[in-house]
C-alpha positions in Angstrom: 76.8 97.0 129.4 74.8 94.3 127.6 76.6 91.2 126.4 75.5 89.9 123.0 76.4 87.2 120.5 78.4 88.3 117.5 75.8 86.8 115.2 72.3 85.5 115.7 69.2 86.7 117.5 69.3 89.6 120.0 69.7 93.4 119.7 71.5 94.8 116.7 75.1 95.8 117.3 74.2 99.5 117.0 71.3 99.4 119.4 73.2 101.4 122.1 74.3 104.2 119.7 72.6 107.6 119.4 69.6 107.9 117.1 71.4 109.4 114.1 74.1 106.8 114.2 71.5 104.0 114.4 69.6 105.5 111.5 72.8 105.7 109.4 73.8 102.0 110.1 70.3 100.8 109.4 70.4 102.5 106.0 73.8 101.0 105.2 72.4 97.6 105.9 69.7 97.9 103.3 71.2 95.9 100.5 73.6 96.9 97.6 72.2 100.4 97.6 73.1 100.9 101.2 75.9 103.4 100.6 73.5 105.6 98.5 71.0 105.3 101.3 73.6 106.3 103.9 74.4 109.5 101.9 70.7 110.2 101.8 70.5 109.9 105.6 73.4 112.3 106.0 71.8 114.8 103.6 68.5 114.7 105.4 70.3 115.2 108.8 72.2 118.1 107.4 69.2 119.8 106.0 66.9 119.3 109.0 68.1 122.4 110.8 69.3 120.4 113.8 72.9 119.4 114.9 75.1 118.0 112.1 76.0 114.4 112.2 78.6 113.8 114.9 81.3 112.0 113.0 83.8 112.2 115.8 81.5 110.4 118.3 80.4 107.9 115.7 84.0 106.9 114.6 85.0 106.6 118.3 82.0 104.3 118.9 83.1 102.0 116.0 86.4 101.5 117.8 84.9 100.9 121.3 85.4 97.3 122.4 82.4 95.5 123.8 82.0 92.0 125.2 80.5 89.5 122.8 80.0 85.7 122.9 82.0 84.0 120.1 82.3 80.5 118.7 80.6 77.2 119.5 82.2 77.1 122.9 80.6 80.5 123.7 83.9 82.3 124.6 83.5 85.8 126.0 85.7 88.2 124.0 86.1 92.0 123.6 85.4 93.1 120.1 85.3 96.5 118.4 81.8 97.5 117.3 83.0 97.8 113.7 83.9 94.1 113.6 80.5 93.2 115.1 78.5 94.8 112.2 77.0 92.5 109.5 79.3 92.0 106.5 77.2 94.1 104.1 76.9 96.9 106.6 80.7 96.9 107.0 81.4 97.1 103.3 78.8 99.8 102.7 80.1 101.8 105.7 83.7 101.7 104.3 82.4 102.9 100.9 80.6 105.7 102.6 83.7 106.7 104.5 85.7 106.8 101.2 83.1 109.1 99.7 83.1 111.6 102.6 86.6 111.2 104.0 87.7 114.9 103.4 85.1 116.0 106.0 86.1 113.4 108.6 88.4 114.0 111.6 91.6 112.1 110.6 92.6 111.3 114.2 89.3 109.4 114.7 89.3 107.8 111.2 92.7 106.2 111.4 91.9 103.9 114.3 88.8 102.7 112.4 91.0 101.8 109.4 93.5 100.0 111.6 90.6 97.9 113.0 89.4 97.1 109.5 92.7 95.5 108.7 92.0 92.9 111.5 88.9 91.6 109.7 89.3 88.4 107.6 87.2 89.9 104.8 89.6 90.8 102.0 87.1 93.2 100.4 86.9 95.2 103.7 90.6 95.2 104.1 91.1 96.4 100.5 88.7 99.3 101.0 90.5 100.2 104.2 93.8 100.2 102.4 92.6 102.4 99.6 91.2 104.9 102.1 94.6 104.9 104.0 96.3 105.8 100.7 93.9 108.7 100.3 94.9 109.9 103.7 98.6 109.5 102.8 99.1 106.7 105.4 100.9 103.5 104.8 102.6 102.2 101.6 102.9 104.3 98.5 100.3 103.8 95.8 103.0 103.2 93.2 104.0 99.6 92.9 101.4 98.4 95.4 98.0 96.8 95.0 95.3 95.6 97.4 94.7 92.7 95.0 96.0 89.3 95.7 98.7 87.8 93.3 96.2 85.4 91.9 93.6 88.2 91.3 96.3 90.3 89.6 97.2 87.4 87.3 93.5 86.9 86.3 93.1 90.6 85.7 96.1 90.7 83.4 94.6 87.7 81.4 91.2 89.5 81.2 92.9 92.7 79.9 94.8 90.7 77.3 91.6 89.1 76.0 89.9 92.5 75.8 92.9 93.8 74.0 92.5 91.1 71.4 89.0 92.5 70.9 90.5 95.8 69.7 90.2 97.8 72.9 94.0 98.1 73.5 93.8 98.1 77.3 97.0 98.8 79.1 98.0 97.2 82.4 98.5 99.5 85.3 101.6 97.7 86.6 104.2 95.5 85.1 103.7 91.7 85.4 105.7 89.8 88.0 108.6 87.9 86.1 108.1 84.9 88.4 104.6 84.5 87.1 105.6 84.4 83.4 105.3 80.7 82.9 101.9 80.4 84.6 100.6 83.4 82.6 101.9 81.9 79.3 100.0 78.7 79.9 96.8 80.7 80.7 97.3 82.9 77.6 97.6 79.8 75.4 94.5 78.3 76.9 92.6 81.6 76.5 93.8 81.9 72.9 92.5 78.4 72.1 89.1 79.3 73.7 89.0 82.5 71.8 89.8 80.6 68.6 86.7 78.5 69.1 84.5 81.4 69.8 85.6 83.1 66.6 83.7 80.5 64.7 80.5 82.1 66.0 78.6 83.5 63.0 77.6 86.5 65.1 81.1 87.8 65.1 82.4 90.3 62.6 84.7 89.5 59.7 88.4 89.2 60.5 90.5 92.4 60.7 93.7 92.9 58.5 95.7 91.4 61.3 93.7 88.2 61.2 91.8 88.8 64.4 88.0 89.3 64.8 86.8 92.4 66.7 83.6 91.7 68.6 80.8 94.2 68.0 80.5 95.1 71.6 84.1 96.3 71.6 84.4 97.9 68.2 83.3 101.3 69.3 85.5 101.3 72.4 89.0 101.4 70.9 91.5 103.5 72.7 94.3 105.5 71.0 97.8 104.7 72.4 98.4 108.3 73.4 95.2 108.7 75.4 95.5 109.8 79.0 95.7 106.8 81.4 93.4 108.3 84.0 90.6 109.0 81.5 91.1 105.5 80.0 90.9 103.9 83.5 87.8 105.8 84.5 86.1 105.1 81.1 87.0 101.4 81.4 85.4 101.1 84.9 82.3 102.9 83.7 81.9 100.4 80.8 82.5 97.5 83.1 79.8 98.9 85.4 77.3 99.1 82.5 78.2 95.5 81.5 77.4 94.3 85.0 74.0 96.0 84.9 75.1 99.1 86.8 76.0 97.2 90.0 79.6 98.4 90.4 81.6 97.4 93.4 82.6 100.0 96.0 86.2 99.6 95.1 85.6 100.3 91.4 83.3 103.3 92.1 85.7 104.8 94.6 88.7 104.4 92.3 86.9 106.6 89.8 85.9 109.1 92.4 89.5 109.3 93.8 90.9 109.8 90.3 88.5 112.6 89.6 89.1 114.4 92.9 92.9 114.2 92.6 92.7 115.8 89.1 90.2 118.6 90.1 92.8 121.3 90.0 94.4 120.5 86.6 94.5 123.3 84.0 91.9 123.5 81.3 94.4 123.2 78.5 95.5 119.7 79.8 92.2 118.2 78.5 91.0 120.7 76.0 92.8 119.8 72.8 91.5 117.0 70.5 93.7 114.2 69.4 94.3 114.6 65.7 93.5 111.0 64.7 90.4 110.7 66.8 87.4 109.3 65.0 83.8 108.9 66.2 82.5 105.3 66.5 80.7 104.2 63.4 77.4 104.0 65.3 77.7 107.6 66.3 78.7 108.8 62.9 75.6 107.2 61.5 73.4 109.1 63.9 75.2 112.4 63.8 72.7 114.1 61.5 69.8 112.8 63.6 71.4 114.3 66.7 72.0 117.6 65.0 68.3 117.7 64.0 67.2 116.9 67.5 69.1 119.8 68.9 67.7 122.2 66.3 64.1 121.3 67.0 64.3 120.9 70.8 61.9 123.1 72.7 61.0 123.8 76.3 59.0 120.6 76.8 61.1 118.7 79.3 58.8 115.7 79.6 59.6 112.3 78.1 62.5 109.9 77.9 65.8 111.0 76.3 66.2 110.2 72.6 67.8 106.8 72.2 70.5 108.3 70.1 72.0 109.9 73.2 72.7 106.4 74.6 75.6 106.3 72.1 77.5 108.7 74.4 78.3 105.6 76.5 80.2 104.2 73.5 82.5 107.1 73.2 85.8 107.8 75.0 86.4 111.3 76.4 88.3 112.5 73.4 85.5 111.2 71.1 82.9 113.0 73.2 85.0 116.2 72.8 85.0 115.7 69.1 81.2 115.0 69.1 80.5 118.2 71.1 82.5 120.2 68.5 80.6 118.7 65.6 77.2 119.2 67.3 78.3 122.8 68.1 77.1 122.5 71.7 78.7 125.8 72.8 76.4 127.6 70.4 73.2 126.1 71.6 70.4 128.5 72.7 69.7 128.5 76.4 66.4 126.8 75.7 68.1 124.0 73.8 70.7 123.8 76.5 68.1 123.2 79.2 66.4 120.5 77.1 69.7 118.7 76.4 70.6 118.8 80.1 67.3 117.3 81.0 67.9 114.5 78.5 71.5 113.9 79.8 70.3 113.8 83.4 67.7 111.2 82.5 70.1 108.8 80.8 70.5 105.4 82.3 73.1 104.4 83.2 74.7 107.6 84.2 77.5 109.2 82.2 81.0 108.3 83.2 82.8 111.0 85.2 85.3 111.7 82.3 82.6 112.1 79.7 80.5 114.3 82.1 83.6 116.5 82.6 84.0 117.0 78.8 80.3 117.8 78.5 80.4 120.3 81.4 83.3 122.1 79.7 81.5 122.2 76.3 78.1 123.1 77.5 78.9 125.7 80.2 82.4 127.0 80.4 82.6 129.1 77.2 79.0 130.2 77.7 79.6 131.4 81.2 82.9 133.2 80.4 81.3 135.1 77.6 78.4 136.4 79.6 78.0 140.2 79.5 74.8 140.4 81.5 73.1 138.3 84.2 72.6 134.6 83.3 69.2 133.7 82.1 66.8 131.6 84.2 67.2 128.7 81.7 71.0 128.7 81.9 71.0 129.0 85.7 68.5 126.1 86.0 70.5 123.9 83.6 73.8 124.5 85.5 72.3 123.9 88.9 70.5 120.6 87.9 73.6 119.3 86.0 75.8 120.1 89.0 73.5 118.4 91.4 74.0 115.1 89.6 77.6 115.5 88.2 79.2 117.5 91.0 82.8 116.3 90.5 82.9 117.0 86.8 81.5 120.5 87.4 84.0 121.1 90.2 86.8 120.0 88.0 85.9 121.6 84.6 84.0 124.7 85.7 84.7 126.1 89.2 88.5 126.4 89.0 88.7 127.6 85.3 86.0 130.3 85.9 87.6 131.6 89.1 91.1 131.6 87.5 90.1 133.1 84.1 91.4 136.6 83.6 88.1 137.9 82.1 85.9 136.9 85.0 83.6 139.6 86.1 80.5 140.4 88.2 78.0 138.5 86.0 80.1 135.3 86.2 80.4 135.7 90.0 76.7 136.3 90.3 76.0 132.9 88.6 78.6 131.1 90.7 77.2 132.6 93.9 73.7 131.5 92.9 75.0 128.0 92.2 76.7 127.8 95.7 73.5 128.7 97.5 71.5 126.1 95.6 73.8 123.1 96.4 73.3 120.4 98.9 75.5 120.5 102.1 77.8 117.6 101.0 78.3 119.3 97.6 79.1 122.6 99.2 81.8 120.9 101.2 83.3 119.6 97.9 83.2 123.1 96.4 84.8 124.6 99.4 87.7 122.1 99.2 88.3 123.0 95.6 88.3 126.8 96.4 90.8 126.3 99.2 93.3 124.8 96.7 93.0 127.7 94.2 94.9 131.0 94.4 92.5 133.6 95.7 91.6 137.0 94.2 88.7 139.5 94.6 86.2 137.3 92.8 87.1 134.3 95.1 86.0 136.3 98.2 82.5 136.8 96.7 82.0 133.1 96.0 83.4 132.1 99.4 81.1 134.5 101.2 78.0 133.1 99.4 79.2 129.6 100.3 80.1 130.3 104.0 76.8 132.1 104.5 75.2 128.7 104.3 77.3 127.7 107.4 79.0 124.8 105.6 80.0 122.1 108.1 83.8 121.7 108.1 86.3 119.5 109.9 88.7 121.4 112.3 91.5 120.7 109.8 89.7 122.2 106.9 88.6 125.2 109.0 92.2 125.8 110.0 93.2 125.9 106.3 90.4 128.4 105.6 91.4 130.6 108.5 95.1 130.5 107.5 94.4 131.5 103.9 92.0 134.3 105.1 94.6 135.8 107.4 97.3 135.6 104.7 95.1 137.7 102.4 94.6 140.4 104.9 97.6 142.7 104.2 96.9 142.7 100.5 93.1 143.3 100.9 92.9 146.3 103.2 90.6 148.2 100.8 88.6 145.2 99.5 84.9 145.3 100.4 84.5 141.7 99.3 87.2 140.6 101.7 85.7 142.6 104.6 82.3 141.1 104.0 83.8 137.6 103.9 85.6 138.2 107.2 82.5 139.5 108.8 80.6 136.4 107.7 83.2 134.1 109.1 83.3 135.9 112.5 79.5 135.7 112.8 78.7 132.3 111.4 81.7 130.4 112.9 82.3 132.4 116.1 81.8 129.3 118.3 84.7 127.3 116.7 87.3 130.1 116.2 90.2 129.4 118.5 92.3 132.0 120.3 95.2 131.5 117.9 92.9 132.1 115.0 91.4 135.1 116.7 94.8 136.7 117.0 95.4 136.0 113.3 92.2 137.7 112.4 93.2 140.7 114.5 96.5 141.0 112.7 94.8 140.6 109.3 92.3 143.3 110.0 94.7 145.7 111.6 95.0 148.0 108.6 91.6 147.5 107.1 90.3 150.8 105.7 86.8 149.9 104.5 83.7 151.4 106.0 83.1 148.0 107.6 86.1 148.5 109.8 84.1 149.3 113.0 81.8 146.3 112.4 84.8 144.0 112.0 86.3 145.3 115.2 83.1 144.8 117.1 82.8 141.2 115.8 86.4 140.6 116.8 85.8 141.8 120.3 82.7 139.6 120.5 84.9 136.5 119.9 86.6 137.1 123.2 83.5 137.7 125.3 
């Protein structure tokens, strides 16, 4: 095996890896957008018709120790490949793993995270710790933080200064009593600095409490009773916009993790409006203009979105909910819906996940549940395009509620099946994970079949969950054609990975099947043993 220096000239650390792995790491090395580039590489590999990306072999290679020359004295040491990668590549790689971890083999991922803890880079260690928490490994999330004590103290000071601006931010964990004296000194200093800045003529007049509220924060006030998770996601989105859109991987993944964890919550948890919610003044001033735009919008999708829609970035989720009601978005025609979606998708920066979730519910949920005939081409196009960009909000606010709604019928399932077939492979994996967490019924079988017909790539763990739930449904679905078709799809599309134990479970589940597909099911079952 070639011996190389840890840094400097010579072959790249990934030179000995397989071509797909080399391509992925080269994309991750391509600057701050490396994580997005890595996702693009995975998408292209998955849609090329060849073998899916071999995560097991790749993660194993990252842990493999190779001899490298270290230090000024040129010591020869064994070092895992992960720790030989350039710093930017390491960080982007860890961010990528956080985005796709549900589809990764856990037994191969954990050694990578353990190695990441050996690196001196605090950013890399923090990303690894957050990912370990996602996997349920290590310390509990509550009461713990990957931030240093000094960083936590500075963050509390920042939140306090923002709170004086009227934003009423709340700390995520209580301050350490031992740091009280230090914090008080910093607060006094900060207050003095703020006092000097308040003399700036650009600031607004003093509030009744004697404090000035900067214009940039006036529209971002939070009600005390607002949900902590939505507030945190909205705060991180606003900070990302203030930084010019260059959010850190930790910040982005915190939002993603919060959205995924809440994907199964009931619709009623987020549907009601807070009684004392008011729209920001800037939005109120443009409300009539927005109403006029929606009335006159046509099918012409060209052109930039109206500048008035940028005001959505100044609203909290509850304010967006109120705005949707006042604009009567659920009553839009399908033509206006498609026009509005094209504008929303063209907004820069992107909508926050919380606001996109509210918009998903307002634009699509009621419209889909009230369908009595097949969805129009305009509605289908709007839903597919919106889901392609805002997958997590659609998964959270639409997929579960539609599947669990008592009035769901064939036309709703037809639209969901069309959506599943149009999604990218990584998005299909997310949808499958959501469906596995829901209680199943007849309509669920139809959506699952349309999804599994695409031969969605799954980890062994996720496939085991799928097979277990399928077999559990067998005794109650002996007359269901949708269930029989779903089982036939699984046994033909995934026959190469079905284990003997799973085959026995299938045999038991199909033992009393009475549909006309019984003989086809038995033939497919026999083929699994040949």
